[in-house]
C-alpha positions as CSV (number, residue, x, y, z in Angstrom):
1,M,105.0,71.7,111.7
2,K,106.9,72.0,108.3
3,L,104.9,71.3,105.1
4,D,107.8,68.6,104.3
5,S,107.4,66.7,107.4
6,K,106.9,63.1,106.9
7,Y,104.0,63.4,109.5
8,F,101.9,66.1,107.5
9,D,100.4,63.4,105.1
10,S,99.4,61.2,108.1
11,I,96.9,64.0,109.0
12,R,93.4,64.0,107.8
13,V,90.6,66.4,108.6
14,S,87.2,65.1,107.4
15,S,84.9,67.9,106.1
16,K,81.4,68.4,107.4
17,R,80.2,66.5,104.2
18,Q,82.2,63.4,105.0
19,Q,80.9,63.9,108.7
20,S,77.2,64.3,107.3
21,A,77.8,61.2,105.2
22,K,78.9,59.0,108.0
23,Q,76.0,60.1,110.1
24,Q,73.3,59.2,107.4
25,T,75.1,55.7,106.9
26,R,74.8,55.2,110.6
27,A,71.1,56.2,110.6
28,P,68.3,53.4,110.4
29,V,66.4,53.1,107.0
30,C,63.5,55.5,106.8
31,Q,60.4,53.6,107.9
32,W,58.1,55.5,105.5
33,K,56.5,52.9,103.1
34,G,58.5,52.4,99.7
35,C,61.5,54.9,100.9
36,D,65.0,53.5,101.3
37,R,67.1,56.7,102.4
38,P,68.5,57.0,105.9
39,G,65.9,58.1,108.6
40,P,67.8,59.9,111.3
41,H,64.8,61.9,112.4
42,K,62.5,60.7,115.2
43,A,58.7,61.0,115.0
44,P,56.3,60.0,117.9
45,K,54.3,56.9,117.5
46,G,51.4,58.4,119.1
47,R,49.1,58.4,122.1
48,G,49.6,55.3,124.4
49,R,53.1,54.6,123.0
50,D,55.0,57.0,124.8
51,G,58.8,56.8,124.2
52,E,58.3,54.8,120.9
53,Y,59.5,56.5,117.8
54,F,59.3,56.1,114.0
55,H,62.9,56.8,111.8
56,F,62.3,59.1,108.9
57,C,64.1,60.9,106.2
58,I,63.7,64.8,106.5
59,D,61.0,64.8,103.8
60,H,58.9,62.1,105.3
61,V,59.2,63.5,109.1
62,R,57.9,66.5,107.7
63,Q,54.8,65.0,105.9
64,Y,54.5,62.9,109.1
65,N,54.4,65.9,111.4
66,Q,51.9,67.7,109.3
67,E,49.5,64.9,109.4
68,Y,50.1,63.9,113.0
69,N,47.0,64.2,115.3
70,Y,47.5,63.1,119.0
71,F,43.8,63.2,119.7
72,D,42.9,60.8,116.7
73,G,40.3,58.3,117.8
74,M,39.3,60.4,120.9
75,S,35.5,61.9,121.4
76,D,35.3,65.6,121.9
77,A,34.1,64.9,125.6
78,E,37.5,62.9,125.8
79,V,39.6,65.7,124.3
80,S,37.9,68.0,126.4
81,N,38.8,66.2,129.6
82,F,42.3,65.5,128.4
83,R,42.7,69.5,128.1
84,K,41.3,70.2,131.7
85,D,43.7,67.7,133.1
86,A,46.6,69.1,131.3
87,M,46.1,72.3,133.0
88,T,47.1,70.5,136.3
89,G,49.8,68.1,134.7
90,H,47.2,65.3,134.7
91,R,47.5,65.1,138.5
92,P,44.3,64.6,140.7
93,T,42.9,67.6,142.1
94,W,40.3,68.1,145.0
95,K,38.3,71.2,146.0
96,T,39.4,73.4,148.7
97,G,39.4,71.6,152.2
98,A,39.1,68.1,150.7
99,N,41.8,65.2,150.5
100,A,42.9,62.1,148.6
101,W,40.9,60.0,151.5
102,A,38.0,62.0,151.1
103,H,37.6,61.2,147.4
104,G,38.7,57.4,147.8
105,T,42.1,57.8,146.1
106,R,43.9,56.0,148.9
107,D,43.1,52.6,150.4
108,G,40.8,52.0,153.4
109,A,43.6,51.6,155.8
110,R,45.4,54.7,155.0
111,S,41.8,56.3,155.0
112,A,41.1,55.3,158.5
113,E,44.7,56.1,159.8
114,A,44.1,59.5,158.5
115,E,40.7,59.8,159.9
116,A,41.8,59.1,163.3
117,R,44.8,61.9,162.7
118,V,42.0,64.6,161.8
119,Q,40.0,63.6,164.7
120,A,42.9,64.0,167.2
121,T,44.0,67.2,165.8
122,A,40.3,68.3,166.0
123,R,40.0,67.4,169.6
124,T,43.4,69.2,170.5
125,T,42.0,72.1,168.7
126,R,38.9,72.3,170.6
127,K,40.9,71.9,174.0
128,F,43.2,74.8,172.8
129,R,40.2,77.0,172.0
130,S,38.5,76.1,175.4
131,S,41.3,76.9,177.4
132,R,41.7,80.4,175.6
133,T,38.2,81.0,176.3
134,E,38.7,80.4,180.0
135,T,41.7,82.6,180.0
136,S,40.1,85.4,178.1
137,T,37.1,85.1,180.6
138,F,39.1,85.3,183.8
139,R,39.3,88.8,184.9
140,R,41.7,90.4,187.5
141,Q,40.4,91.8,190.6
142,L,38.7,95.3,189.8
143,K,40.2,98.7,191.0
144,P,37.9,101.1,192.8
145,L,37.7,103.5,189.9
146,E,37.0,100.6,187.5
147,R,34.1,99.5,189.6
148,K,32.7,103.1,189.7
149,S,33.0,103.4,186.0
150,L,31.1,100.1,185.7
151,R,28.5,101.5,187.9
152,V,28.2,104.7,185.8
153,L,27.2,102.4,182.8
154,D,24.9,100.4,185.1
155,L,26.9,97.2,185.0
156,G,28.2,94.6,187.2
157,D,31.8,93.7,188.2
158,E,31.4,90.4,185.9
159,A,30.5,92.6,182.8
160,S,32.4,91.4,179.6
161,R,34.0,93.5,177.0
162,E,31.0,93.2,174.7
163,D,28.6,94.0,177.5
164,I,30.6,97.4,178.1
165,K,30.5,98.3,174.5
166,T,26.9,97.5,173.9
167,R,25.9,99.3,177.0
168,F,28.0,102.2,176.2
169,K,26.3,102.7,172.6
170,E,22.7,102.4,174.5
171,L,23.3,105.1,177.1
172,V,25.2,107.3,174.5
173,K,21.6,107.3,172.3
174,I,19.6,107.7,175.4
175,H,21.7,110.9,176.6
176,H,22.6,112.4,173.4
177,P,21.5,116.0,173.5
178,D,19.9,115.7,170.0
179,A,17.7,113.0,171.7
180,N,16.9,115.4,174.7
181,G,16.1,118.7,173.2
182,G,19.5,120.0,174.4
183,D,18.8,119.2,178.2
184,S,22.0,120.2,180.2
185,R,21.2,117.6,182.7
186,S,21.6,114.9,179.7
187,E,24.8,116.3,178.5
188,E,26.2,116.0,181.8
189,K,25.2,112.7,182.1
190,L,26.6,112.0,178.8
191,R,30.1,113.5,179.8
192,E,30.0,111.1,182.7
193,I,29.4,108.3,180.4
194,L,32.1,109.0,178.2
195,Q,34.6,109.7,181.1
196,A,33.7,106.3,182.6
197,Y,34.2,104.4,179.1
198,N,37.4,106.0,178.4
199,Y,38.8,105.0,181.7
200,L,37.7,101.3,181.4
201,K,39.2,101.3,177.9
202,Q,42.6,102.6,179.1
203,S,42.5,100.0,181.7
204,G,42.2,97.3,179.2
205,L,38.5,96.2,180.2
206,V,37.3,97.2,176.6
């Protein structure tokens, strides 16, 4: 644009000082007693009045902030409880395994409904565990070598996994060479026991 244009004088750019002056004129008057300057700075009114603010000038907002005490009027115990609650965002907490119904923070109807759900879940879990136990105790028909291995351990066809392990440990202690003064017959028996146990383990019975 040319400097001698008729439109040049109609353009005005306000300075930062002018903008600041306009903002101050729009701001409310400082609420500090005896101060009549603009108060563009907000300061919280205090505990229990969340979202409410005073309007102060820069000098008085600084003074207010230095003297401000959110815990004013609270006892030491109340301050301590407030700080503990602040760690969880002032939300309710419970011990592990507890819930809102157990602590009475929900109404009775909801509590009864929740209890019914818990009982139903417990029954389902018990049935599932029972069926798993029955399945695990079921055993396929034993092979001849499996039966023979059980006989070596002095066990019957119905012996469980724990029975086999327990009996194996007992026989190893009985027939170990150190417990029999190096008797060759004990060594032979121990070798037979180890072979039988290893075969049962390979077969999946242990």
